[in-house]
N, C-alpha and C positions, 0 to 999 in steps of 0.2 A: 808363502811366509818368507819375507826374509830370516835368514837368520844368521847370515856371520857376514864378514865383508866381501868376501868372493861372489855371493849369493848380493848383496848388495851392489856390487860394481857390475855385474852379468847384467842388471836389472836395471842399470842405470843407463846402459850400454842399448839396451832394448829400446826403454824410452827414448834416448835422445834420435837413435834410428828412425825410429815412428815416427817422431814428433819432426825430424831435419826431412822427410818425407816432404814435407811441406814449405818448406823454408824456399824461397822465393816465388810461391805462389802467395801466401798468406802472411808471411810476416818475415822478416830479413835474416835472423841468428837465432838459435835456441842454445842455451846452457843448461846442463841440471847437474845437480851435484844432491847425493845421500849426507843426509845430518844427523847419523842416527841419535845422539847426547840430546837432540830438540823432538826426534821422533818425527824428522819429516826428510821428504823428496822434494829440494826445492828446484825450482825452472822459473830460471829467467829468458823472457820474450822480447825480443827485440820489432817492434813493431814497426812499419812505415809510416810516412809521414802521411797524416792525412787516410788511419786507417780506419775501417767502418768496426768497431770494437766488442761489436756486439755478434757480427757474424763470424770473426776472428776466433772470439768465445767459443762458439758454437764447434766451431773446429776442433778446435782443442779440447771441447769434451767427450765432441764425438770418437777422438782417438783413444783421449785417457780412461774412459766409460770401462771397456774392456782389459784396462791392466791395473786399474786401480786396487782389485783385490789382492794380484800378487805384490803389490806394495808393503802391504799390512805386515807389519806393522807401522810401517810410516806411511804419515799423511802426507796430500800436497801442499806446497805453500807456491803458491803463484804470484810472479809478479814480470807485468807489462811494462814494458820502456820505449822511450824515444829517446834518438840522440837531435839534441836542435842547438846548434853554434857549439859556446862551452861548457852545454849543460844536458846532464841525463836528466830528463822527465819520466818523473814516476806516474805514470798514467793510469794502474790500478793494480791493489795487491791482493790475493786472497788466501787466506792460511786456514788448512784442513779443508775435506773433502767434503763435508758438509756445505761449506761456504762458498766453494769452486761450483760445486756442480748447483748450486740453489743461485748464482749471480745471475744465471740467463731469462730467470721469473722475474727478477729483481728489478732490472730495467736500470740499475746505476752503475753499470759499468765506465770508468773514467772519468767520472764527476769531479774527482779530489786528486786532479795534479799534482804535483807535487816536486818541482825543482830543484837539482842540487849541482854544483860546481864538479864540472868531469873533472876526473886526476889526470895528470899529464901520461898515466899507461891507464888504455881503456882493458875494460873487461871486456869487452867486445873487440872483435876484428875488423868489424866494419867502423867506419868512422863519422857516418849520420845517417839516418834514416828514410833519405831519397832511394827510391828504385836505380835510377841511374850511375850512382855513386859504387866504384868497386871496392 
């Protein structure tokens, strides 16, 4: 149970550390931030181009399932994205624990891709979604 800022920051570090163990294999980059005013732990995952989002999401769920109770009262808010040319592509988003975990059975991950212009300063350290870019 996250009761104060220190608890939230410690849990954020645990979430990031655990998810970063798969960076380079399943996704390119991960960011996370508790947003207690929205009762959310927001997680952004930068996908590789041509990622199998269903397989990526399975890995994410396997990692997060044991941690989700410790995040209470925060719920997951998950954003999968890609960088393509000068655009950030919102590949999928799920708000709430139930939505995140049910997505595996719904077979509709990534069906509503939404591009938006990339700002001058990127949120991600990566400049694209290729596996070879540094």
